[in-house]
C-alpha positions, 0 to 999 in steps of 0.5 A: 683110589685116586681121586679123579679130575674133573676131566676124567669124571666127565668121560675122559681116560686118564691118557685122554686128559694126558693128551689134552693137558700136553695140548696134542693133537689127536683124534678119539675113535670108539668102538663096540668092543666085542668080548669074543674077539681073540685079539683086542688090536685085531678088533681095533683095526677091523672096527676103525677100517685102520691098517693094522700096521698103524694101530699099534698095541700096549704091552708090558714086560718084566726086564732084569725085574723092572716092569717095561712098556712096549708098543708095538703094531697088532699085525705083528708081535713083540720081540722080548731079546730087543726089548732086552736090548733097547732098555740096556737090559739082559733079560725079558719076560712078559709080565704077569697080568696083574701086575701090568694092570695094577702098575698102569691103572689099566685092564688088559685090553686097555692099557694105555702106553700114556696116562699110567699110575706109575710111568714106566720106561717105553720103549715104541717100534722103530715102525712107528716112523713110517706113519703120520699117525699110528693109533693106541689104546685110550685107556679102555676096551673099545677107546683108541686115539690117533696121534702123531708118533712123534707125539707119542714118544715125547710124552711117554720119554719113549726110545725107538728101536726095532722090538716088533717083528711080523 
């Protein structure tokens, strides 16, 4: 198991540590996670009182045998064909949940695009550019970070493409 930094030992997640280390402005939002809620993302939007168009979920897909991260609004779904196209691939399918957890270091419902154990290619849905800030998982169920989409794209080396659909 990887050794935790002092920041992680004091309650930060790898995502918040990455943001702090990068000197990026962000706000942490926490809420009590309800395990019976049918959607992690919709639960986050409701709990924070934020429009679902500004809350983005982190999904891990397999594109031609390689894991890729897609960051899309919780109000919609991922267009797998558009994701494959965005990264120059032919075929995409949702990744095996165990492989996604193992590779990112996060649990389902708490996968953050930031601070992943292994840095994966990332595609940020182009709708993010319409907002001054968006919210993404901070690496734990019930914990979100709000930051500018430009900062998220820079920190994850994300490409922007229309990969979400309403």
